[in-house]
C-alpha positions as a Markdown table, in Angstrom:
| # | Residue | x | y | z |
|---|---|---|---|---|
| 1 | Met | -25.4 | -206.1 | -82.0 |
| 2 | Pro | -27.1 | -202.9 | -81.7 |
| 3 | Ala | -26.3 | -201.0 | -78.5 |
| 4 | Asp | -29.8 | -201.0 | -77.6 |
| 5 | Leu | -30.0 | -204.8 | -77.9 |
| 6 | Gly | -27.1 | -204.8 | -75.6 |
| 7 | Gln | -29.3 | -203.0 | -73.1 |
| 8 | Thr | -32.1 | -205.3 | -73.4 |
| 9 | Phe | -30.0 | -208.3 | -72.6 |
| 10 | Asp | -28.2 | -206.5 | -69.6 |
| 11 | Ala | -31.8 | -205.7 | -68.5 |
| 12 | Leu | -33.1 | -209.2 | -68.9 |
| 13 | Ala | -29.9 | -210.7 | -67.4 |
| 14 | Asp | -31.8 | -210.4 | -64.1 |
| 15 | Ser | -34.3 | -212.9 | -63.0 |
| 16 | His | -36.3 | -210.5 | -61.0 |
| 17 | Arg | -36.5 | -208.0 | -64.2 |
| 18 | Arg | -37.5 | -211.2 | -66.2 |
| 19 | Ala | -40.3 | -211.9 | -63.6 |
| 20 | Val | -41.5 | -208.2 | -64.0 |
| 21 | Val | -41.8 | -208.8 | -67.8 |
| 22 | Ala | -43.8 | -212.1 | -67.1 |
| 23 | Leu | -46.2 | -210.1 | -65.0 |
| 24 | Leu | -46.5 | -207.3 | -67.5 |
| 25 | Arg | -47.0 | -209.3 | -70.4 |
| 26 | Gln | -50.5 | -210.4 | -68.9 |
| 27 | Glu | -51.6 | -206.7 | -68.0 |
| 28 | Pro | -50.2 | -203.3 | -67.1 |
| 29 | Arg | -49.7 | -203.0 | -63.4 |
| 30 | Arg | -48.9 | -200.6 | -60.8 |
| 31 | Ser | -45.3 | -200.7 | -59.0 |
| 32 | Gly | -47.0 | -201.7 | -55.7 |
| 33 | Asp | -48.9 | -204.5 | -57.3 |
| 34 | Leu | -45.8 | -205.7 | -58.8 |
| 35 | Ala | -43.7 | -205.6 | -55.7 |
| 36 | Gln | -46.4 | -207.4 | -53.9 |
| 37 | Ala | -46.6 | -210.2 | -56.4 |
| 38 | Leu | -43.1 | -210.7 | -56.4 |
| 39 | Ser | -42.5 | -210.4 | -52.6 |
| 40 | Met | -40.2 | -207.2 | -53.0 |
| 41 | Asn | -40.0 | -204.1 | -51.3 |
| 42 | His | -40.8 | -200.9 | -53.0 |
| 43 | Pro | -37.2 | -199.4 | -53.2 |
| 44 | Thr | -36.1 | -202.7 | -55.0 |
| 45 | Met | -39.0 | -202.7 | -57.5 |
| 46 | Ser | -38.4 | -199.1 | -58.1 |
| 47 | Arg | -34.7 | -199.9 | -59.0 |
| 48 | His | -35.7 | -202.9 | -61.2 |
| 49 | Leu | -38.4 | -200.7 | -63.0 |
| 50 | Arg | -35.8 | -198.1 | -63.7 |
| 51 | Val | -33.5 | -200.4 | -65.2 |
| 52 | Leu | -36.3 | -201.8 | -67.4 |
| 53 | Arg | -37.3 | -198.0 | -68.2 |
| 54 | Lys | -33.9 | -197.1 | -69.4 |
| 55 | Ala | -33.5 | -200.1 | -71.5 |
| 56 | Gly | -36.8 | -198.9 | -73.1 |
| 57 | Leu | -38.6 | -202.4 | -72.2 |
| 58 | Val | -41.3 | -200.9 | -70.2 |
| 59 | Gln | -43.0 | -197.4 | -70.1 |
| 60 | Glu | -44.8 | -195.7 | -67.2 |
| 61 | Glu | -48.0 | -193.9 | -67.3 |
| 62 | Ile | -49.8 | -191.8 | -64.7 |
| 63 | Asp | -53.0 | -193.5 | -63.5 |
| 64 | Glu | -55.9 | -191.3 | -64.3 |
| 65 | Glu | -57.3 | -191.8 | -61.0 |
| 66 | Asp | -54.5 | -191.0 | -58.7 |
| 67 | Ala | -51.6 | -189.0 | -60.1 |
| 68 | Arg | -49.0 | -190.4 | -57.6 |
| 69 | Val | -49.6 | -193.8 | -59.0 |
| 70 | Arg | -47.5 | -195.0 | -62.0 |
| 71 | Val | -48.7 | -197.9 | -64.2 |
| 72 | Tyr | -46.2 | -199.9 | -66.0 |
| 73 | Ser | -46.7 | -201.8 | -69.4 |
| 74 | Leu | -44.5 | -203.5 | -71.9 |
| 75 | Arg | -43.1 | -201.7 | -75.0 |
| 76 | Pro | -43.3 | -204.2 | -77.8 |
| 77 | Glu | -40.5 | -202.6 | -80.1 |
| 78 | Pro | -37.5 | -203.7 | -77.9 |
| 79 | Phe | -39.0 | -207.3 | -77.8 |
| 80 | Ala | -39.4 | -207.3 | -81.7 |
| 81 | Glu | -35.9 | -206.1 | -82.2 |
| 82 | Leu | -34.7 | -209.1 | -79.8 |
| 83 | Arg | -36.8 | -211.5 | -81.8 |
| 84 | Ser | -35.5 | -210.3 | -85.0 |
| 85 | Trp | -31.9 | -211.0 | -83.8 |
| 86 | Leu | -32.7 | -214.4 | -82.4 |
| 87 | Asp | -34.2 | -215.2 | -85.9 |
| 88 | Glu | -30.9 | -214.1 | -87.4 |
| 89 | Val | -28.9 | -216.2 | -85.2 |
| 90 | Glu | -31.4 | -219.0 | -85.5 |
| 91 | Ser | -31.2 | -218.7 | -89.4 |
| 92 | Phe | -27.4 | -218.7 | -89.2 |
| 93 | Trp | -27.1 | -222.0 | -87.0 |
| 94 | Thr | -29.8 | -223.6 | -89.1 |
| 95 | Asp | -27.8 | -223.0 | -92.5 |
| 96 | Gln | -24.5 | -224.1 | -90.6 |
| 97 | Leu | -25.8 | -227.4 | -89.3 |
| 98 | Gly | -27.8 | -227.9 | -92.9 |
| 99 | Ser | -24.3 | -227.5 | -94.6 |
| 100 | Phe | -22.4 | -229.8 | -91.7 |
| 101 | Lys | -25.2 | -232.5 | -92.4 |
| 102 | Ala | -24.9 | -232.6 | -96.1 |
| 103 | His | -21.0 | -232.7 | -95.7 |
| 104 | Ala | -21.4 | -235.7 | -93.2 |
| 105 | Glu | -23.7 | -237.4 | -95.3 |
| 106 | Arg | -21.3 | -237.0 | -98.5 |
| 107 | Arg | -18.4 | -238.1 | -96.6 |
| 108 | Gly | -20.3 | -241.3 | -95.3 |
| 109 | Lys | -21.1 | -242.1 | -98.8 |
| 110 | Thr | -17.6 | -241.9 | -100.0 |
| 111 | Arg | -16.3 | -244.3 | -97.1 |
| 112 | Ser | -19.1 | -247.2 | -97.8 |
């Protein structure tokens, strides 16, 4: 598993950060809007956003109207990597379960 995928899992292990991702799936948002939507104080939201940024899951942009304001949005690349890894795991288990089913059916026929 790539190291950055490990960072993705670490970042998404926290339910608050998953809630931030869910909100950002709808639209980019300011950190204050995220904090308010999740009933969280600003310093706590900043810590969660820092973890998500370090993991590469979100990016921040400066608001064109107010340079003091940061707007956060999701980066699609890490989620595509996660989806790819999950597809590989699913494919492995699908193959394994298919082989087990075929084996069980062969054994069932020989016992009849």
